Backbone as CSV, one residue per row, in Angstrom:
resi,resn,N_x,N_y,N_z,CA_x,CA_y,CA_z,C_x,C_y,C_z
1,MET,-4.344,12.294,27.075,-3.095,11.621,27.397,-1.939,12.496,26.932
2,SER,-0.876,12.504,27.679,0.300,13.307,27.343,1.147,12.633,26.270
3,GLN,2.266,13.245,25.969,3.115,12.722,24.906,3.582,11.299,25.210
4,LEU,3.852,10.557,24.136,4.298,9.168,24.224,5.554,8.985,23.387
5,ASN,6.357,8.021,23.789,7.570,7.663,23.059,7.416,6.262,22.481
6,ILE,8.048,6.057,21.370,8.097,4.728,20.752,9.559,4.395,20.496
7,VAL,9.938,3.172,20.843,11.252,2.653,20.496,11.001,1.402,19.656
8,ALA,11.397,1.465,18.402,11.221,0.332,17.485,12.600,-0.202,17.118
9,THR,12.796,-1.494,17.338,14.064,-2.145,17.024,13.845,-3.101,15.861
10,LEU,14.623,-2.926,14.816,14.512,-3.763,13.624,15.850,-4.405,13.329
11,LYS,15.833,-5.682,13.091,17.019,-6.369,12.564,16.649,-6.774,11.149
12,ILE,17.281,-6.116,10.192,16.934,-6.369,8.805,17.797,-7.495,8.235
13,LYS,17.304,-8.088,7.184,18.089,-9.090,6.472,19.125,-8.345,5.630
14,SER,20.382,-8.744,5.742,21.499,-8.020,5.116,21.280,-7.724,3.638
15,GLU,20.670,-8.631,2.931,20.494,-8.440,1.489,19.500,-7.325,1.151
16,ASN,18.814,-6.794,2.163,17.803,-5.762,1.922,18.253,-4.355,2.305
17,HIS,19.555,-4.154,2.544,20.045,-2.840,2.991,19.645,-1.712,2.047
18,ALA,19.848,-1.874,0.765,19.556,-0.789,-0.184,18.079,-0.419,-0.166
19,ALA,17.216,-1.410,-0.174,15.775,-1.151,-0.153,15.367,-0.460,1.143
20,PHE,15.929,-0.904,2.264,15.598,-0.282,3.539,16.071,1.164,3.589
21,GLN,17.245,1.447,3.050,17.747,2.820,3.084,16.778,3.771,2.388
22,THR,16.250,3.356,1.257,15.283,4.175,0.524,14.014,4.375,1.345
23,LEU,13.500,3.294,1.916,12.266,3.383,2.699,12.468,4.140,4.009
24,PHE,13.603,3.935,4.678,13.892,4.671,5.911,13.898,6.174,5.638
25,LYS,14.567,6.577,4.567,14.652,8.003,4.235,13.258,8.590,4.027
26,LYS,12.449,7.902,3.275,11.085,8.365,3.010,10.263,8.412,4.306
27,LEU,10.380,7.366,5.122,9.627,7.284,6.374,10.009,8.407,7.335
28,VAL,11.294,8.601,7.545,11.755,9.609,8.502,11.373,11.012,8.035
29,GLU,11.648,11.324,6.784,11.340,12.667,6.281,9.853,12.976,6.359
30,ALA,9.011,12.039,5.961,7.566,12.277,5.982,7.025,12.308,7.412
31,SER,7.533,11.445,8.266,7.053,11.401,9.653,7.376,12.691,10.392
32,ARG,8.551,13.229,10.163,8.947,14.478,10.829,8.047,15.649,10.451
33,LYS,7.356,15.549,9.323,6.453,16.611,8.867,5.057,16.490,9.456
34,GLU,4.766,15.378,10.111,3.427,15.178,10.671,3.209,16.109,11.862
35,ALA,1.984,16.605,11.988,1.646,17.595,13.014,1.956,17.111,14.434
36,GLY,1.712,15.857,14.747,1.903,15.358,16.104,3.292,14.834,16.412
37,CYS,4.195,14.893,15.444,5.548,14.369,15.635,6.429,15.391,16.333
38,ILE,6.986,14.988,17.457,7.912,15.840,18.196,9.354,15.442,17.865
39,ARG,9.579,14.143,17.721,10.928,13.623,17.439,10.780,12.336,16.631
40,TYR,11.627,12.177,15.632,11.654,10.946,14.835,13.093,10.729,14.415
41,GLU,13.750,9.781,15.054,15.193,9.606,14.894,15.523,8.168,14.515
42,LEU,16.314,8.004,13.476,16.767,6.679,13.045,18.213,6.489,13.477
43,ASN,18.473,5.375,14.141,19.816,5.036,14.622,20.213,3.657,14.101
44,GLN,21.504,3.470,13.890,22.032,2.180,13.460,23.049,1.701,14.489
45,SER,22.984,0.448,14.841,23.909,-0.129,15.811,25.345,-0.061,15.288
46,ILE,26.268,0.291,16.166,27.679,0.292,15.766,28.267,-1.118,15.844
47,ASP,27.572,-2.019,16.535,28.044,-3.401,16.660,27.478,-4.322,15.586
48,ASP,26.283,-3.993,15.094,25.626,-4.831,14.093,24.915,-3.920,13.096
49,PRO,25.476,-3.724,11.909,24.890,-2.796,10.934,23.510,-3.215,10.418
50,ASP,23.059,-4.408,10.770,21.716,-4.840,10.383,20.659,-4.427,11.403
51,VAL,21.081,-3.849,12.518,20.140,-3.450,13.572,19.934,-1.938,13.532
52,TYR,18.666,-1.559,13.431,18.267,-0.155,13.438,17.297,0.062,14.595
53,ILE,17.404,1.233,15.204,16.485,1.593,16.275,15.893,2.953,15.931
54,VAL,14.572,2.992,15.901,13.850,4.234,15.655,13.337,4.729,17.005
55,ILE,13.663,5.977,17.329,13.193,6.594,18.563,12.257,7.730,18.163
56,GLU,11.025,7.639,18.653,9.997,8.600,18.270,9.368,9.217,19.508
57,THR,8.955,10.461,19.395,8.134,11.105,20.413,6.945,11.743,19.707
58,TRP,5.766,11.425,20.216,4.516,11.903,19.632,3.731,12.692,20.665
59,ALA,2.968,13.651,20.202,2.200,14.526,21.081,1.098,13.775,21.828
60,SER,0.599,12.692,21.242,-0.527,11.975,21.857,-0.707,10.607,21.201
61,LYS,-1.554,9.801,21.802,-1.926,8.501,21.206,-2.629,8.742,19.875
62,GLN,-3.429,9.784,19.812,-4.130,10.109,18.566,-3.126,10.401,17.448
63,ALA,-2.035,11.099,17.768,-1.007,11.395,16.760,-0.357,10.108,16.259
64,ILE,-0.132,9.148,17.169,0.431,7.845,16.772,-0.551,7.116,15.863
65,ASP,-1.815,7.124,16.235,-2.827,6.453,15.418,-2.888,7.052,14.013
66,LEU,-2.825,8.367,13.921,-2.824,9.015,12.609,-1.572,8.634,11.819
67,HIS,-0.433,8.615,12.491,0.834,8.223,11.856,0.740,6.801,11.294
68,ASN,0.156,5.905,12.070,0.056,4.502,11.656,-0.845,4.286,10.446
69,HIS,-1.576,5.305,10.039,-2.452,5.199,8.875,-1.968,6.036,7.688
70,THR,-0.756,6.574,7.790,-0.215,7.355,6.680,0.354,6.414,5.614
71,PRO,0.332,6.840,4.360,0.881,5.987,3.289,2.342,5.609,3.497
72,HIS,3.179,6.538,3.993,4.601,6.234,4.178,4.815,5.201,5.279
73,PHE,4.009,5.248,6.328,4.147,4.247,7.391,3.623,2.892,6.924
74,ILE,2.491,2.872,6.266,1.904,1.613,5.782,2.858,0.912,4.821
75,GLU,3.459,1.682,3.905,4.416,1.105,2.953,5.617,0.513,3.693
76,PHE,6.158,1.269,4.650,7.317,0.788,5.387,6.974,-0.450,6.209
77,ALA,5.855,-0.419,6.913,5.465,-1.533,7.779,5.258,-2.816,6.978
78,ALA,4.649,-2.708,5.820,4.424,-3.894,4.983,5.760,-4.478,4.520
79,PHE,6.682,-3.623,4.111,7.996,-4.098,3.671,8.761,-4.713,4.835
80,ALA,8.748,-4.029,5.977,9.487,-4.516,7.149,8.962,-5.863,7.617
81,LYS,7.666,-6.047,7.566,7.073,-7.315,8.007,7.635,-8.498,7.226
82,GLU,7.904,-8.273,5.968,8.398,-9.339,5.101,9.926,-9.448,5.073
83,HIS,10.630,-8.373,5.422,12.078,-8.337,5.207,12.911,-8.104,6.461
84,CYS,12.317,-8.269,7.618,13.055,-8.150,8.877,13.214,-9.514,9.515
85,GLU,14.346,-9.717,10.142,14.532,-10.923,10.947,13.839,-10.757,12.291
86,LYS,13.796,-9.509,12.763,13.224,-9.225,14.070,12.657,-7.808,14.053
87,LEU,11.501,-7.631,14.682,10.880,-6.316,14.787,10.184,-6.223,16.131
88,GLU,10.629,-5.294,16.962,10.016,-5.083,18.277,9.636,-3.628,18.400
89,ILE,8.422,-3.372,18.886,7.952,-2.012,19.076,7.493,-1.873,20.517
90,CYS,7.977,-0.829,21.172,7.612,-0.572,22.559,7.107,0.862,22.660
91,ILE,5.875,1.032,23.149,5.311,2.365,23.370,5.468,2.676,24.850
92,LEU,6.015,3.853,25.133,6.369,4.237,26.499,5.741,5.568,26.866
93,LYS,5.448,5.729,28.142,4.997,7.020,28.637,6.048,7.571,29.598
94,PRO,6.337,8.857,29.504,7.302,9.454,30.433,6.754,9.378,31.862
95,VAL,7.625,9.120,32.824,7.185,9.056,34.220,7.806,10.167,35.065
96,LEU,8.877,10.747,34.641,9.491,11.859,35.380,9.744,13.019,34.467
């Protein structure tokens, strides 16, 4: 399978901004070092500072699977599950 993109949208609870900033930094820096990572970008909404969008590009499904089992991803996912108001993940394949 060819490269895949992930768009993850998180709406965090306002009281957790400081904790998320620490975890986001760790997640992004470590993810960018992974062999299958082509792009890992964290964005914040200009309309709602509690909304973050992560845009990722991975070399393959296998690279995503490996990423999902890394300590930095597991730590972030566990925290986000408990401290997000909303979390949506969409895996996409390029068509053109």
